[in-house]
C-alpha positions in Angstrom: -32.7 -24.5 -246.9 -29.4 -24.5 -248.8 -27.3 -27.6 -249.4 -23.7 -27.8 -250.7 -23.4 -28.8 -254.4 -22.2 -32.3 -255.2 -19.8 -33.3 -257.9 -22.5 -35.3 -259.7 -25.4 -32.8 -259.4 -27.2 -32.1 -262.7 -29.8 -29.7 -264.0 -28.0 -26.7 -262.5 -28.3 -24.2 -265.4 -30.3 -21.2 -264.3 -30.4 -22.1 -260.6 -29.4 -19.6 -257.9 -26.4 -20.6 -255.8 -25.1 -19.1 -252.6 -21.3 -18.7 -252.3 -20.0 -20.6 -249.2 -16.8 -18.4 -249.1 -16.1 -14.7 -249.3 -13.2 -15.4 -251.6 -14.3 -18.0 -254.2 -11.6 -19.6 -256.4 -11.3 -21.5 -259.6 -9.9 -25.0 -260.1 -6.3 -23.8 -259.7 -7.0 -21.9 -256.5 -6.8 -18.5 -258.1 -9.4 -15.9 -257.2 -12.6 -16.3 -259.3 -12.7 -12.6 -259.9 -16.3 -12.0 -258.7 -17.1 -8.6 -257.2 -16.3 -8.1 -253.5 -19.4 -8.8 -251.4 -21.1 -11.1 -253.9 -23.1 -13.7 -252.0 -25.3 -15.3 -254.7 -24.8 -16.2 -258.3 -26.7 -17.8 -261.2 -25.2 -21.1 -262.5 -24.7 -21.1 -266.3 -24.0 -24.8 -266.8 -26.0 -28.0 -266.2 -23.2 -30.1 -264.6 -19.9 -29.7 -262.9 -17.0 -29.6 -265.4 -14.1 -32.1 -265.4 -12.0 -29.4 -263.7 -14.5 -29.4 -260.8 -15.9 -25.9 -261.6 -19.1 -24.3 -262.7 -19.5 -21.1 -264.8 -21.6 -18.6 -262.8 -22.6 -15.0 -263.2 -23.5 -12.4 -260.6 -27.2 -11.6 -260.3 -28.8 -8.2 -260.0 -25.9 -6.3 -261.5 -26.3 -3.9 -264.5 -23.3 -5.6 -266.1 -23.2 -9.2 -264.8 -19.7 -10.6 -264.2 -19.0 -14.2 -265.1 -16.5 -16.5 -263.5 -15.6 -20.2 -263.0 -16.0 -21.3 -259.3 -15.2 -24.6 -257.7 -18.4 -26.5 -257.1 -17.6 -27.2 -253.5 -17.8 -23.4 -252.8 -21.4 -23.3 -253.8 -24.8 -24.3 -252.3 -28.2 -24.5 -253.9 -31.7 -24.5 -252.5 -32.7 -28.0 -251.3 -36.0 -28.3 -253.2 -36.9 -31.6 -251.6 -36.6 -30.1 -248.1 -38.8 -27.2 -249.0 -41.8 -29.3 -250.0 
């Protein structure tokens, strides 16, 4: 089960997130610059930044790409629902 990220979520560093859009953006609405077809990323920060973004990187790539993505364009596994 995946759940959308909340602005106050914590402990996110290292968690896998699913992109909720095929064209993720940063806080200014500019394309995040992730490779086309990316569906999952690894979160590289514990909390959402004051600009409402999280630094993420692609997973499974030889040369991972990092980007800042708005938190509301990401979902994480709902660990409580999976127990």
